[in-house]
N, C-alpha and C positions, 0 to 999 in steps of 0.2 A: 466361447463368447467373444464376439468382436467388440472392441472398445474404442471409442473416439474421445479425444481430449481437445477441447476447443477453447482458445484464449482470444482476447481482443487483438493483441499484437505482441510481437517479440522484437525489441530493439535495445533493451538494457537488461542488466541483471539486478533487479530490484526486489522489493518485498513480494510482489505477486509471483515473480519468477522463482523465488525460494519455495513458494507453495507448490508450483509446478514440479520443481525438482523433487520434493518429498512425495508427491503423488506418483511420480515416475519411479521412485524408490520402492513404493508399495507394489505397483504393477508395471512391468517393463515392456508390455506389448501393446501400448496405445498407438493408434494412428493420430497424428497431430494436425490441427487446423488452426489458422489465424488469419486475420485480415491482411497482415504483413509480417514478414520475418527478415530482419536485418541483423541477426545475431552474428558475432564473430565466432570463430571455431572454438575458442576456449569456453566462451559462455554457452555455446550450443552443446558442447560435451557435458557441461555441468547441468544445464536445465533440461535438455531434451535427450540425454544419453547419446548425443551425436546425431540424432535424427533431424531432418528438416521438415518444417510444417508445410502442408499444402496451403497456399495463400489465395487470396481473392484478386480481382482485377485492380484493387487499390494498390497492390504491390508495384504495378507498372506505371502508375501515374507520375507525371513529372514533379520533381521537388518533394515527393512524399516522404523521402528519408529525412529531410530537414524539418518538415512540419506536417505530420499526417493529419492533425486535427482540423486543418482548413478544409478537409474533405468530409467533414462530419455528416453532411446531408446525404452522403452516399453510403454511409456505414450500414444502415438497415438493409438496403438492397443487397449489399455485398455479403453480409453475414447469412442472408437467407438464400443465397445461390449455392451454398454448400449442399451437396447431396450426401446425407448420412443415413439413408434408409436401410443400409445393410448392417448397421451397428445396433446390437442389443442394449448396450450401455453407452450413454453420452454424458460426459462430465464437462461442464463449462466453468471456466475461471473468468469471472466477469466483474469489471468495474465500468463497463460501457455497454456493448451490444452483444457480446458472445452468448448471453443467455437467450437471445432472440432467435437462435438457430432453429430451423424447422425440424421437428420430430413428429412421429406418429404414435398411435395408441399402443403399438407393440414394442415401443422403446421406453426405457427408463432414462429420464433426463434429470440429473442432479446438478444444481448450480452452486458452486462455492462463490459467494458474493462478497467481494471486497467493499463494494458500495454500489447503490443505485447511481446511475450516470451523473457525476458531480456537476458537470458543466451544463446539463440540461435541467438540473433541479437546484440544489442549494448554492452552487457557485456560478449560476448563470451570469450575473452582472459582472463578476470578476473576469470570467471567460471573455465576455463581450468587450470589456475594457482593455484587457491584455491584447486582444486581437484587433483593437481599433475599430470595433463594430458596434459601439454604444451610441452612435449619433447618426442623424440623417437617414437617407433611404437605405443605406447598407444596414443600419441598426434596425430599422423596421423589418427588412427582409430577414435578417438574422434571427430576430425574435419570432418571426413567423415560422422559420425552419425549426427552431428549438421547441416551439409549441407543438408542431407536428411530431417531432421526435419524442416528446413527453407522452403524447397520445399513443404512439407506436410502442414505446417502452412499457407503458402500463398494460396495454393489450397483450403484448408478447410475454409478459411475465407469467402468463397462464400456460406457456409452453413448458414450464418447469414443473416437474412432479414434486421435487423436494428442494427447498432452499437451505443451504448452510451459510450462516453469517460468520464473519471473522471476528465479531465482538458483539456484546449486548447492545452497544451503541448502534451498530449496523442492523441488528435484529429489530430494533425499534424503528429505524428508518424504513426497512422493508415492510413492516406492519403499517406504518403511516402512509407510505407512497403506494404500495401495491395491495394493502389490506391482506397480506399473507403471513402465515407463521413461518418461523425458521428455527433451526437448531444451531447453537453456537459451538463452533470448534475453532479455538484460537490458532493463528498461524504458527508455523514451526520456527523456532529460534535455535541457532547452533550454539547452545550453551557449553558444549564441550570445547569448541574452538575459542569462544570468548571466555577465557578462564580467569579465575580470581587473582587479583593483585591488591594486596593490602597497603602497600606503600604508595602514597599519592604525592604528586608534585603540585606546585603552586600555579596552576592554570585552570581556567574553565574552558570547556570544549563544546562546540556545536558542529553538526555535520548534516547536510541535506543537499538536495538539488536546489540551486539558488534561483527559485521562482517565487513570485509574490505570495502565494498562499502559505508558504513555509514560514513567512514572517521573520526571516533572518535579519532583516533591516532593523527591527525593533530591538533585537538582541545586540546588534552592533551599536545602536543608539544608547542602549543601557550602559554598555561598557565604555562608551565615549565619556559618559558621566562618571563612571567608576574607573577613572584612569589609573588608579593605583593597583588595579587587578588586571591580570593578563587573560585575554581571550584568544583561543585558536579556532579558526573557522575553516572547515573542510567542505569541499564541494565545488561544483562548477555550474554554470547556467547563465541565463540572460541578465541576471542582476549583479554579477560578479564585479564588473567595472564600476558600477555605481556605488556598491558597498565599499570597494577599495578607496574610492575617492572621498567618502565621508568619514572613513575610519581613522582614529587616532593611532599613535605609535604603539599603544599597548595591545593592539589587535593585529594578529598575524593570520594571513590567508595562505593555506597550503594546497589549494586546488583539489582536484579529484584525486582520491587516494585508494589504493587497493586494500583488500581486507586485512592483510598482515599489518600494514601501517595504521589502518583504522583501529585494529585491536590494540596496538600499543598506545595510541592516543587515548582510547577509552579506558584502558587499564590505569594509566597514570594521572588522568584528569581528576581534579578536585571535585568537579561535578560536570554532568552533561546538561546543557541548557536546550530546551525544546519548546518552541513558541507556536507550533501549528496545532490546529484542531484536527487530529488524524482519526481515521476510521479504526485503526488499531495502533500502528506505530511500532515497527520492529526494533528500530535502533535504540529507543529508550530501554528496551528489555536487554539488548546486547550490552548496553552500558551497565545495567544492574548485574548481569552475569559476570562482569569484570569486578564487581564489588563497588561500583561507582554510583553515587546517588544522583538523582535526576531532579532538576528544577524545571517543572513543566506547567504548561497551561492546563488548568484543571477542568477541561472538557474533552469529550470524545473518548478515544480508546485509552488515553493516559489514566483516566479514572479507574480503569480495570487492571492496569499493569503496575502502577506506582502506588505505594502505601504512604499516605501523607505523614510526614514527620518520622517515618521509619525507614523507607527506602528512597525518600526524596521529599520535595516540598512543592506545593502548587502555588501558582499565582492566578488571580481572578480575572484579569483583563489583559488583552493583547496590546499592552502599552509598555513603553520604557519605564514609566514610573512604577507600574505594578511589578515588573521583573526586578527592578532595583530594590523594591521593598522585600521581595522574596530572597534575593541574594543576600541582603543584609540580615534577614532572619536566618538564612542558611548558615551564615558565618558563625552563628551563636550555638548551633546544634552539632553534637558529636554523633556521627553515623557509624554503624558497625558494618564493614564490608561483607562479613560472612552472612549477616542477616539479610543484606541486600541481595547477595547472590542466591540465597535460599529461595527468595521470592521469585527470582528469574527462572529457577529450575522447573516451575510448574508450567512453563511455556516451551518446553523442549521439543525437538524434532521427534523424539521417540513417542512422546505423548500424542502429538499431532497424528503421526502415522498410525498409531494404534486406534485412536478414536475415528479417524477417517476410514480405515479399513473395516472396522466393525460396523460403522454407519452404512457405508455403501453396500457391503455384502449382505447385511440384514435387510436393507430396503430392496435389494435386487431379488433375494429369495421371496420376500413378501409379494413383490410385484409379479414375479413369474407365477406364483401360486394363484394370485388373483386373476391372471389371464387364463389359467386353466379352468377356473370355475365360472367364467363368464361365457 
């Protein structure tokens, strides 16, 4: 059986790439495809078993490495130029356009959906604002393009035989946007690497790419008010300088950190603070695997991974005042690191790989059988 694995793009080693790594751990004979591939050798070895993805014409466009999203209007054409007709099984890993790849009736296409395209649907206004395309003629044109992409996205969701959602939150969005059912298989978390540490230190910790939708700014604003508490911020991105400028002396920025340092910060933190509404959110689970409680915005994937008042505590609004109230409530609760880690174990890599293997192989057998009877 020839198998193709197609992703939107490869340029960082993030949550979606951890899913790709685990899929490659189940089957090591995929041919890989993506709009672009700028992985370094170390990340390529981890994610793609050292293989290089076949890329689209987007790869060769000027400045694409710095900002690929400015070529959004070309993504649908690029993804549909891949010729996958010789593959019996196609798995797409998609938060944008990968699921729109062309397949035929003799192929089984399973999409692992991290989210319907965020900047075409729920994050449209934020995307336009961040790109400086929310006003004037450019704004009008950008909204026209996004309207066309939403239409394309909805239509091409029918190319998928079976959707796998990375959370119940995303399963609900797939139903709402595409009117299609999906099966939930939570992403893999390396709970063996992120090991239990029961002795905590007196600091709060947050880590993410420093972009607006992660809402790191309101975490910084919270700890500006709670100047007697220490906050450590890990991550890099376009908001770093602005955050450093507004932060008080109790807030430390450590920049981008590798997994070994991330693990140590997570293990020793009093709590991990998380203000984004994520589709799933792997790092709050990594924190819990270390026995560290999570203070999280109570929407999105966090509702499925954090147990309120047991493995963490929720806040209701993405505001400094709401986070401050949660931190003050957190200070009065005693959390058990072993209970917290036990919750994280249900999101292990082993569990993901077992569920994914069973799902794909069962659906493939059923699909092959249906082709023989038609």
